[in-house]
C-alpha positions in Angstrom: 46.0 25.8 78.7 43.1 26.8 80.8 40.6 24.0 81.3 37.6 24.2 83.6 34.0 23.0 84.0 31.2 24.5 82.1 28.5 25.4 84.7 25.4 24.2 82.9 22.8 25.7 85.2 22.5 28.8 87.4 19.3 28.3 89.3 18.3 28.9 92.9 19.7 26.6 95.5 17.7 23.5 96.0 16.9 22.9 92.3 17.8 19.7 90.5 17.0 20.9 87.0 18.5 18.2 84.8 20.1 14.7 84.5 22.5 14.2 87.4 21.9 17.6 89.0 22.7 21.3 88.6 26.1 20.7 87.1 25.5 17.3 85.6 28.1 15.8 88.0 26.0 13.8 90.4 26.8 16.0 93.4 24.1 17.1 95.9 24.5 20.5 97.5 22.2 21.5 100.3 20.4 20.0 103.3 21.0 16.4 104.2 18.5 13.9 102.9 17.3 10.7 104.7 19.8 7.9 105.2 17.0 5.4 105.6 13.8 4.9 103.6 11.4 2.2 102.4 7.9 2.0 101.0 6.6 2.9 104.5 9.5 4.9 106.0 10.3 8.6 105.5 7.7 8.8 102.7 6.6 12.4 102.3 4.4 11.3 99.5 4.1 8.7 96.7 2.1 8.8 93.5 1.4 6.5 90.7 3.0 7.5 87.3 1.0 6.6 84.2 2.6 4.6 81.4 6.3 3.9 81.4 9.3 6.1 81.2 12.9 6.0 82.6 13.6 9.7 82.5 14.9 10.8 85.9 13.0 13.5 87.9 13.9 17.1 87.4 13.1 19.5 90.3 12.6 23.3 90.0 10.2 26.0 91.0 8.5 23.8 93.5 7.6 21.2 90.9 8.9 17.7 89.9 9.0 17.0 86.2 8.9 13.6 84.4 8.2 12.3 80.9 6.3 9.1 80.2 4.8 7.1 77.3 1.2 6.0 77.7 -0.4 3.4 75.4 -3.1 4.9 73.2 -4.7 2.4 70.9 -2.0 0.8 68.8 0.2 3.8 69.4 1.6 6.0 72.3 0.9 9.3 73.9 4.2 10.9 74.8 3.6 13.1 77.8 5.3 15.5 80.2 4.0 15.7 83.8 4.5 18.2 86.6 3.9 17.3 90.2 3.7 19.7 93.2 6.9 19.0 95.1 5.2 19.6 98.5 2.2 17.4 98.0 2.8 15.1 95.0 -0.4 16.2 93.4 -0.4 16.6 89.6 0.0 20.3 88.6 -0.3 19.6 84.9 -0.2 16.6 82.4 0.6 17.6 78.9 0.5 15.5 75.8 3.5 16.4 73.7 3.1 14.0 70.7 1.0 11.1 69.6 3.0 8.2 68.0 1.0 6.0 65.7 3.8 3.8 64.5 5.8 2.8 67.6 9.5 2.1 67.1 11.0 -1.0 68.8 13.0 -0.5 71.9 15.4 -2.5 74.1 13.8 -4.4 77.0 15.5 -2.1 79.5 14.5 1.1 77.6 11.4 3.1 77.4 10.0 5.6 74.9 10.5 8.4 77.5 14.0 7.9 78.8 15.8 11.3 78.4 15.5 13.5 81.5 13.7 16.8 81.3 15.8 20.0 81.6 14.5 23.2 83.3 15.7 26.7 82.5 14.4 30.2 82.1 10.8 29.5 83.0 10.5 26.5 80.7 11.0 22.8 80.8 12.6 21.1 77.8 11.6 17.5 77.0 13.3 15.2 74.6 12.1 11.9 73.2 15.1 11.0 71.0 14.2 10.4 67.4 10.5 11.2 68.3 11.3 14.9 68.8 11.7 17.5 71.6 9.6 20.4 72.9 9.8 23.5 75.1 6.9 23.8 77.6 5.8 26.5 80.0 6.8 25.8 83.5 3.5 26.9 85.1 1.0 25.1 82.9 2.8 22.9 80.4 1.7 24.9 77.4 3.8 24.0 74.4 6.0 26.9 73.4 7.7 25.1 70.5 8.3 21.6 69.1 11.2 20.4 67.1 10.9 17.4 64.8 13.8 18.3 62.5 16.3 15.8 64.0 15.0 12.7 62.3 17.1 9.5 62.5 16.5 5.8 62.5 16.7 4.8 66.2 18.1 1.5 67.4 16.6 0.3 70.7 14.9 3.7 71.3 16.3 7.0 72.7 18.4 7.5 75.8 20.6 10.5 76.0 19.3 13.6 77.7 19.8 17.2 76.4 22.3 19.6 77.8 22.0 23.4 77.6 24.8 25.9 77.3 24.9 29.4 75.8 21.3 29.1 74.6 21.9 25.8 72.7 20.4 22.4 73.5 22.9 19.7 72.6 21.6 16.2 71.8 23.4 13.2 70.5 21.6 11.4 67.6 23.5 8.2 67.0 21.0 6.0 65.3 21.3 2.9 63.2 22.7 4.9 60.2 24.4 8.3 59.7 24.9 9.2 63.4 25.2 12.9 64.2 25.4 15.4 67.0 23.2 18.5 66.9 22.4 21.8 68.7 18.9 23.4 68.9 18.2 27.0 69.7 16.6 27.0 73.1 14.5 30.1 72.3 13.1 29.1 68.9 13.5 25.3 68.6 15.4 25.7 65.3 18.4 23.5 64.6 21.5 25.6 64.9 23.9 23.0 63.6 24.0 19.3 62.8 27.4 17.5 62.6 27.6 14.0 61.2 30.1 11.7 62.9 33.5 11.8 61.1 34.2 8.1 61.8 32.3 5.5 59.8 31.7 2.7 62.4 30.7 -0.9 61.9 27.8 -0.3 64.4 26.7 3.3 64.7 24.2 3.6 67.5 24.7 5.0 71.0 22.7 6.7 73.8 25.1 9.3 75.2 24.3 12.4 77.2 27.0 14.9 76.2 29.0 17.1 78.6 30.2 20.7 77.9 33.7 21.7 79.0 35.4 25.1 78.8 38.8 24.7 77.1 40.8 27.8 76.8 37.7 29.7 77.6 35.6 28.2 74.8 32.8 25.7 75.3 33.4 22.3 73.7 30.9 19.4 73.5 32.2 16.1 74.8 30.4 13.4 72.9 31.6 9.7 72.8 30.2 7.8 69.9 30.6 4.8 67.7 34.3 3.8 67.4 35.5 7.2 68.7 35.2 10.1 71.1 34.8 13.6 69.5 34.9 17.1 70.9 32.9 19.7 69.0 32.9 23.5 69.0 29.6 24.5 70.6 29.2 27.6 68.4 29.6 25.9 65.0 29.5 22.2 65.6 32.9 21.7 64.0 34.8 18.7 65.2 37.9 19.9 67.0 39.6 16.7 68.2 39.0 13.0 68.5 40.1 9.8 70.2 39.9 6.5 68.4 38.6 3.4 70.3 36.4 0.7 69.0 32.9 0.5 70.6 29.2 1.1 70.2 26.0 1.6 72.2 27.8 4.0 74.5 25.6 5.3 77.4 27.5 6.9 80.4 27.8 10.7 80.4 31.5 11.9 80.3 33.0 13.1 83.5 35.2 16.2 83.8 38.0 16.9 86.2 41.7 17.6 86.6 42.0 18.7 83.0 40.6 15.3 81.9 37.5 13.9 80.3 36.7 10.4 81.5 34.4 8.3 79.4 33.4 4.8 78.4 33.6 3.8 74.7 31.8 0.5 74.4 28.7 -1.3 75.9 29.7 -5.0 75.4 33.3 -4.6 76.4 33.2 -1.5 78.6 36.5 0.4 79.2 37.0 3.8 80.9 39.5 6.2 79.2 40.9 9.3 80.7 42.0 11.8 78.1 43.6 15.2 78.4 41.3 17.9 77.2 42.2 19.9 74.1 44.3 19.5 71.0 43.5 19.2 67.3 42.7 16.2 65.1 43.4 12.6 66.3 44.9 12.8 69.8 44.7 9.1 70.6 48.5 8.7 70.9 49.2 11.9 72.7 46.3 12.6 75.1 45.1 9.2 76.5 46.3 9.2 80.2 44.9 5.9 81.5 42.5 3.1 80.5 40.6 0.7 82.8 38.6 -2.4 81.7 37.9 -4.3 85.0 34.7 -3.2 86.5 34.0 -0.4 84.0 30.3 0.6 83.6 28.3 0.1 80.4 25.3 2.3 81.6 25.8 4.2 84.9 27.8 7.4 84.8 30.8 7.7 87.2 30.9 10.4 89.9 34.1 12.3 90.7 34.7 13.5 94.3 38.1 15.3 94.7 40.7 13.0 93.2 38.6 9.9 93.5 36.4 8.5 90.8 33.5 6.2 91.9 31.6 3.9 89.6 29.5 0.8 89.5 29.3 -1.7 86.6 26.1 -2.9 85.1 26.6 -6.3 86.9 27.1 -4.8 90.3 30.9 -4.3 90.8 31.6 -1.0 92.6 35.1 0.6 92.2 37.1 3.6 93.5 40.1 4.7 91.4 42.4 7.7 91.3 41.0 10.0 88.6 44.4 11.4 87.8 46.4 8.2 87.4 43.8 5.3 87.1 45.2 3.6 90.2 42.5 1.3 91.7 41.9 1.7 95.4 39.1 -0.9 95.7 36.8 -3.0 93.6 34.1 -5.0 95.3 30.9 -6.9 94.1 27.6 -5.5 95.4 25.4 -7.9 93.4 22.4 -7.1 91.3 22.2 -5.2 88.0 22.7 -1.4 87.7 21.5 1.3 85.3 21.1 4.4 87.6 24.2 6.6 88.1 25.9 6.9 91.5 25.3 10.1 93.5 27.5 11.9 96.0 25.1 12.9 98.8 25.3 13.2 102.6 29.1 12.8 102.4 28.6 9.3 101.0 28.2 7.5 97.6 24.7 6.2 96.9 24.2 3.4 94.3 20.8 2.1 93.3 20.3 -1.2 91.5 17.5 -2.2 89.2 15.4 -4.0 91.8 15.0 -1.1 94.2 18.0 -1.8 96.5 20.0 1.3 97.4 23.5 0.9 99.0 25.4 3.6 100.9 29.2 3.4 100.4 31.7 5.2 102.6 33.7 8.0 100.9 37.3 7.2 100.6 39.9 4.6 99.6 38.6 1.8 101.7 35.5 -0.2 100.8 32.8 0.1 103.5 29.1 -0.4 103.1 27.3 2.0 105.5 23.7 0.8 105.0 21.0 -0.3 102.5 17.4 0.6 101.7 14.8 -1.1 99.6 11.7 -0.1 97.7 9.4 -2.3 95.5 9.5 -2.1 91.8 12.1 -1.7 89.0 14.5 1.2 89.4 16.5 2.2 86.4 16.2 6.0 86.7 18.8 8.0 88.6 17.3 9.7 91.7 16.9 13.5 92.1 17.6 15.6 95.2 16.3 19.0 96.3 15.8 20.8 99.6 16.6 17.9 101.8 14.5 15.4 99.9 15.1 12.5 97.5 12.8 11.9 94.5 12.9 8.3 93.3 11.1 6.9 90.3 10.2 3.2 89.9 8.4 1.6 87.0 5.1 2.6 88.6 5.6 5.1 91.3 7.3 8.5 92.1 8.4 8.8 95.7 9.5 11.8 97.7 11.5 10.8 100.8 12.2 13.4 103.4 13.0 13.6 107.1 
């Protein structure tokens, strides 16, 4: 059986067009970025960001894109912003939707947490149950809006869209009747909507899906309440599933070595490695390994060669063999973590929620190579492009460069 990665973006070198980079794998390709930074060191520019949002920056076409939610009376203005990557000046600021009745969210969440996605001269923005839109890259003009995917959110939105074969895939696991859907990137029309096949006790989650090519056909990898399911990208049909109790799933699945590696529960996180492919329930036949100690509830793991690196929400960093699950090291860093680890400069970078970034040595020995600090809360995963790092805090967007 042929199993390989689905390359999600084919943009010019130096772009970071979506959550966790060009291939949604947390790998930085290109010039080295600074190893040291602070509020006053290696700052190319910094600019205040209005409102609150935890979407990560997306970088393309010389611009940096964010979403945010700005208070407006008793409601919210959901907005998309584009900054000049060279200067930090606002290129455009577009109101996408006004929300008059504001749904409740978790204290760690925002109403603008999904990361923008850039492709084909447009930027796609997603606000969970509050809708999505396609905007023109140059001026932010709204090309279409989609409000068809209605569902009752629990704690707000979280999962970012992924794009493959002209379809934007989003996971809509709300408080009732959770489903996965695909939207036509050209028209904004819903192509398919597949309700979850497993009736869970608690049905909400916040997953960003991953697309894998299995025997040459794209499949959507989407962990959800009490199970993991793989869907046919063309039709939305469920192809196979793994049963595991859990809810409020956040990390994006990781692909490698013919496996999909994912977490299945927030309160009692556990990583599972599962052989790709099959039909129906493959729980007994396809699960290769399971790890509970140090598993993340929020940050997505990053795979480098045979080694899988991850950090738990309460600051335990780990390196394990992705093929076997053998643990090489597990050490406490301290602090709380939501941002996903990044492979950059031949190192692993982890960022906690209080602005402290830690460099870890690549390999099967735990070594801290350095730390950096900025003020503010930092829950969004950094973006990297052309030798620069773009870091979002609760109030500021930074560009760090040599």
